[in-house]
Phi, psi and omega in degrees: 000319179299316180297323179295319180294320179295320179296319180290337183280351180299128177290147177281146175297160175302146179280130174277144175288144178295130181206117184276351184259345178220169177253158180222129175256143174215157182185191181222134173267134181231158173277175177300333181261007175096000177290167181269147180240107175274157173082013174281124181266118182249126185231128168287133178249154182063024175231119181278146172081006178243120187279158171289156176230161180237133182295144183275191184298335178265010182079004186280151179203159173207147178229104177272175172080017182280151179291145181287148172049051185224150167284131178227156179239137175235143168253145176233123184228144179202140187298339183260000186226164180292135172295131187238146174248125180245111170275127182224162175243133189286356170295346180266024184288352175279350191265143176270119184270104172263109187245144183260125176284133186256119177292149181303327184296336179294309181292323177297319178294321177302314181296314180300320182289343176261006179072031182224182173227151181289134180259129184296332183267014179237165174245174186222169184224138168231135175227153175229132176262124182243159173285334183193191182286145173276108183256128179056034175083001180263113185291141168277165181298141173287163184252124180270152175082018179275129177256151184239147172226126183243141187280043175195157173287126183203164174279081179279141182215164172237147187270151175274192183293348177261001181082017180246155185302134175244105187291353177259356183280146179245003178196170181296147176266207186296337181269353178068024188250154175195187179172195179206153179236158172059053177265133173298154178303144180152187176239127185243158177263125178249126177242123179246135181229123178266165176304331180273357179137180182297147176271086190247001182273117177286129177216331189246302192254207182305148181299140182288154175285170182298333180275006178086007178273154180256122175291126182241106177282137179237133177234143181301133177085359181240154171254116179282130182248126184235132171247137185225141174268129179241149181288152175231156179301000000 
């Protein structure tokens, strides 16, 4: 009952105005424990004429005027959280984006557990494998046993039950999470495979390539966050 009440208490993102010529994204920023994060500055990059926005007291935000059927990049910054890079496709403008702000200690702990330190001139990756879309802020179950392949040598990891890097894991655990640290700037191909088969259904981020790989843009100083739907038996 408590979980049901908490789910119902999630504020709805701001409503975008109907516009058939452009796309509009809206969402809510939350903490790891579900609290709201005000003051997150979200900026479309490599897009002229579209201003940055700041999340309100309920963590809500919206960005109108985006190009239709396009890959777009957003940065999210807040003094108390890790700078994040979000690759999205504007065909998903009907979807409510509930995004989790990541405290710096999470990424620092991941590096320490891998016997490394975070490099300022590199970027990082976090991914989560889900059974389906997160609708109205209610998460679907994560997918366990997902393995990752990245088109570069990197400190690839999978998270334990606390969401931190487990240097002995060979696939995602109960939280369906993984990532990589200290990647040079560029765009890499990420291939995720679940026990039930390849994770090839595009739903969240940039459109997948014909071979089923996910293009992952990396920028120095940012953690790229990717959500992926994986098949289950």
